[in-house]
C-alpha positions as CSV (number, residue, x, y, z in Angstrom):
1,M,0.0,0.0,0.0
2,K,2.9,2.3,0.8
3,K,4.5,1.6,-2.5
4,L,1.3,2.4,-4.3
5,S,0.8,5.7,-2.6
6,L,4.4,6.7,-3.4
7,F,3.9,5.7,-7.0
8,G,0.7,7.8,-7.2
9,L,2.5,10.8,-5.7
10,A,5.4,10.4,-8.2
11,V,2.9,10.3,-11.1
12,C,1.1,13.5,-9.9
13,I,4.4,15.3,-9.6
14,A,5.5,14.2,-13.1
15,I,2.2,15.3,-14.7
16,L,2.4,18.7,-13.0
17,G,6.0,19.1,-14.0
18,A,5.2,18.3,-17.6
19,Q,2.3,20.8,-17.7
20,S,4.1,23.7,-15.9
21,D,5.7,25.1,-19.1
22,A,2.3,25.3,-20.8
23,Q,0.6,27.0,-17.8
24,T,3.1,29.8,-17.1
25,N,1.0,32.6,-18.5
26,V,-2.2,31.7,-16.5
27,A,-2.3,34.0,-13.5
28,P,-5.2,34.4,-11.1
29,T,-6.9,37.7,-11.0
30,I,-9.2,38.8,-8.2
31,S,-12.2,40.9,-9.1
32,S,-13.1,43.1,-6.3
33,N,-16.7,43.4,-7.5
34,W,-17.2,39.7,-7.2
35,I,-17.0,39.6,-3.4
36,T,-19.9,37.7,-2.1
37,A,-21.1,36.6,1.3
38,A,-21.7,32.9,1.9
39,K,-25.1,32.9,3.6
40,E,-24.6,29.6,5.5
41,F,-21.4,30.7,7.2
42,R,-21.2,33.3,10.0
43,E,-18.3,34.5,12.1
44,V,-18.8,35.0,15.9
45,D,-15.9,36.2,18.1
46,G,-13.4,35.3,15.3
47,K,-14.7,31.7,14.9
48,L,-16.4,30.5,11.7
49,Y,-19.6,28.5,12.0
50,N,-21.9,26.9,9.5
51,I,-25.4,27.7,10.7
52,N,-27.0,24.7,9.0
53,R,-24.7,22.2,10.7
54,S,-23.7,23.7,14.0
55,V,-25.9,22.7,17.0
56,L,-25.1,26.1,18.6
57,W,-27.3,28.0,16.1
58,H,-31.1,28.2,16.7
59,G,-33.9,29.7,14.6
60,H,-36.1,32.2,16.5
61,D,-39.2,34.3,16.0
62,G,-38.9,37.6,17.7
63,K,-40.3,41.1,18.0
64,F,-37.8,44.0,18.2
65,L,-38.5,46.1,21.3
66,K,-35.5,48.5,21.4
67,V,-32.4,49.3,19.3
68,S,-29.6,50.2,21.7
69,T,-25.8,50.5,21.4
70,N,-25.3,47.0,22.8
71,G,-27.6,45.5,20.2
72,I,-31.3,45.0,19.6
73,V,-33.6,44.0,22.5
74,V,-35.8,41.3,21.2
75,Q,-38.8,39.6,22.7
76,M,-38.6,36.0,21.4
77,F,-41.7,34.0,21.2
78,T,-42.9,30.5,20.3
79,T,-46.1,29.5,18.7
80,E,-48.6,27.1,20.2
81,P,-51.6,25.6,18.4
82,V,-55.1,26.8,19.2
83,Y,-57.8,24.2,19.4
84,Q,-61.5,24.4,19.1
85,A,-64.1,22.0,20.2
86,A,-65.9,20.2,17.3
87,T,-67.9,17.1,16.5
88,T,-67.2,14.5,14.0
89,S,-69.3,11.6,12.7
90,R,-68.2,8.1,13.0
91,E,-69.7,4.9,11.6
92,T,-71.4,2.4,13.8
93,H,-71.3,-1.3,12.8
94,N,-73.7,-4.1,13.3
95,S,-72.8,-7.7,14.3
96,W,-72.3,-8.7,10.6
97,G,-69.7,-5.9,10.1
98,G,-72.1,-3.7,8.1
99,I,-72.6,0.0,8.7
100,S,-75.7,0.4,10.9
101,G,-75.5,4.2,11.3
102,Y,-73.5,7.2,12.5
103,R,-72.8,8.7,15.8
104,T,-71.3,12.1,16.7
105,V,-68.2,12.2,18.7
106,P,-66.8,15.4,20.5
107,T,-63.2,16.2,19.3
108,T,-60.9,19.1,19.1
109,V,-59.6,20.6,15.9
110,Q,-56.6,23.0,15.5
111,V,-57.9,26.3,14.1
112,D,-54.9,28.7,14.6
113,T,-51.7,29.3,16.4
114,K,-50.9,31.9,19.0
115,E,-47.7,33.6,20.0
116,V,-46.4,32.8,23.4
117,P,-43.7,35.2,24.9
118,D,-40.5,33.4,25.6
119,V,-37.1,34.9,26.6
120,K,-36.3,38.5,26.2
121,C,-32.7,38.9,24.9
122,C,-30.2,41.2,23.3
123,L,-29.3,40.4,19.7
124,R,-25.8,41.5,18.5
125,N,-24.6,42.0,14.9
126,Y,-28.0,42.1,13.3
127,P,-27.4,43.4,9.8
128,K,-28.4,47.0,9.2
129,T,-29.4,46.1,5.7
130,L,-32.4,44.3,7.1
131,S,-33.4,47.6,8.8
132,P,-34.5,46.6,12.2
133,A,-37.4,48.7,13.5
134,V,-39.1,48.7,16.8
135,G,-42.3,46.6,16.6
136,Q,-41.0,44.6,13.6
137,K,-41.3,40.8,13.8
138,A,-38.6,38.7,12.2
139,F,-37.2,35.2,12.0
140,F,-33.5,35.0,12.6
141,W,-30.7,32.5,13.3
142,A,-28.6,33.3,16.3
143,M,-26.1,31.7,18.8
144,K,-26.2,32.3,22.5
145,T,-22.9,33.8,23.6
146,G,-23.5,35.0,27.2
147,T,-25.3,37.8,29.0
148,T,-25.3,41.6,28.8
149,N,-26.7,44.5,30.7
150,V,-29.2,46.8,28.9
151,D,-30.7,49.6,30.9
152,D,-30.1,47.9,34.2
153,E,-31.7,44.7,32.9
154,M,-29.6,41.5,32.6
155,L,-30.5,39.8,29.3
156,E,-29.2,36.8,27.4
157,L,-26.8,37.8,24.6
158,W,-27.4,36.2,21.3
159,D,-25.2,36.8,18.3
160,Y,-26.5,36.9,14.7
161,G,-22.9,36.6,13.5
162,L,-21.0,38.5,10.8
163,P,-21.3,37.1,7.2
164,H,-18.2,35.2,6.1
165,I,-16.7,37.0,3.1
166,V,-15.8,34.8,0.1
167,M,-13.7,36.2,-2.7
168,V,-14.2,34.6,-6.1
169,V,-10.9,34.0,-7.9
170,T,-11.0,33.9,-11.7
171,T,-8.2,33.3,-14.3
172,N,-7.4,35.4,-17.3
173,N,-8.1,34.0,-20.8
174,L,-4.7,34.4,-22.4
175,P,-3.7,31.6,-24.8
176,T,-1.3,29.0,-23.5
177,L,2.3,29.1,-24.6
178,K,3.6,26.2,-26.6
179,A,6.9,24.6,-25.7
180,N,9.9,25.6,-27.9
181,K,10.8,22.9,-30.3
182,K,14.5,22.3,-31.0
């Protein structure tokens, strides 16, 4: 197995060495207008997280209560189903298995959902491009990072995270050089 891996490495080096003369004019160029943000990656306290895979990130529904210097005070809430009493008809059967009639049975049916206040927290690094306004409701992904004091009230501190910047690298389209023939 070791001989095979060494052989594979030697083949790769030989191929790259043979192609190096033909590729000398291809240089990467970085287009500054191609900078994009990868939406699934966020940076918190200098660490990079994938919000789709990290168990530290949670999706929340919340209502913005106050925009302060420490962040945005958010009243998070959950939704609970609202049930209403109803009646349904069920078949009754005779001794031969046939339908002999119907009877009404009291049941409950979900008709709506209601918002239930949950934790009040301070949300840090919420993007200004989403223009948070007092009274606005929003769904956001965040990670709990500690606690903070806002107007003499101790609140949980949740971090929206900063977007991870990705630079797209392109290559120029110059023709390749041909090796000199002797």
